[in-house]
N, C-alpha and C positions, 0 to 999 in steps of 0.2 A: 410205471410211467418212464422208467429209465430207458426202456427200449422203444418208446413211442417215436415213430418216424419224425425226423426233422430235416427232410430233404429239401431240394431246391424249389421252394414254392414262390409265387408272387407274394407281395406283402399281405394282401387281404386273405388269401387262402392260408398263408403261413400263420396268420393271427387266428383264424378260425380253427385250423388243425391243431395248433398248440393249446387253444383254450378248451377244445372239446372234451378231453378227459377230466378236467376240473369241473366243467358243467355237469358231467355225468355223476362224478363222486359227490358233488355238493347236493344235487337233487336227490340222489339215493339216501344221503344223510338226512336231508329234510323229510323225506318220506318215512324213513325209519323213526324219526322223532314224532311225526304225525301219528303213526301207528301206536307207538308206546305211550305218548303223553296225551294225545287227543282221542285215542281209540277210533281213528278214522283212517281210511286208506283211499288211494287213487288207483284207477286202472292203469295197466302198463301203457295204454295209449295216451292217457292224460299225463303220465310221468314223462313219456317221450316228448310230448308237447312242451312241458315245463323245461326240459333240457334244451330244446331248440330256442325257446324264448330267452332263457338265461344266456345261452351261447351268443345269440345276436345282440342282446342287450349289453353284455360285457364288451363285445367287439365294437359296438357303436360308441361306448364310453372311451375305449382305448384309441380308436381311430375311426374317422368317418368312413363308413362303408356304404356302397350304393344300393343297398336293399334293407328291408326291415323285417320285423317279426311277422307281419301279415303275409309277406311273400312266402314264408315257410309253413304257415298254418291256415291259409285261406280256405282249404277244402273242409267242408263240414261233415264228411262221412266218417268221422272218428268213431271207431268201435263197430263199424258196420262193414265187414269184409265183403268185397265184390271183386269182379274182374277189374284189374287196375293196370295202369301204365305210368311211366314216368316221362317227363319231358322238361326241358329247361334250356337256359342259355347261360353262358359265362361271358361277362363283360369286363373290360379293363377299367381303370380309374377314370378314363375319359368317356365311359359308357359306350365304347365301341364293342360290338359283339365279336367275341373271339371264337366261340363255338356254340353250336346248338345240338341238342340230342332229343330223341324220343324213342319209346319202345314199350312193349308189353312186359309185365313182370309177374303175371299170374294173379292169384286171388290174395288180397290183403286189404287192410284198412288204410285210411288216408295217412296216418302217422308212419306206418311201415313204408308206404310208398315215398313219403317225403324223406325219410331216413335213407332209403335206397338211392334216391336222387342225389341227396347230399353226399353220400359215400361215392357215388359214381363221379360226381363233380370233383371231389377231393382227389380221387384216384386219377382222374384225367389231368388235373392240375399238377399232381406229383410227377406223373409220367412225361408230361410235356414242359416241365421246369417253369410252370407259371406261378 
């Protein structure tokens, strides 16, 4: 995590970007314990959903952000790969739209599409000093 980017983000994206590795590690640790102590496991798709829920939940506690968990997990095609695309928008703290995007990404399930969209948004924010 020492090399995790800490570039010139806007406040919300900086918060999400800096929290992301901790949400990943925390949820992998919880999944490890679930498998060892409860003899249960989640699919990688459900684990990805847990990471996104944790990420947004922590960010909402730290600072009011203009979107919620349902914005990231509203698609119900989890675990059912099909032709997919991503799309979204980035707004500032005043809810003014800064950027919109959309495009095809091939075959994947909802979680992978959501993660690709999130990574696209974070990359755009980083490149544009947001």
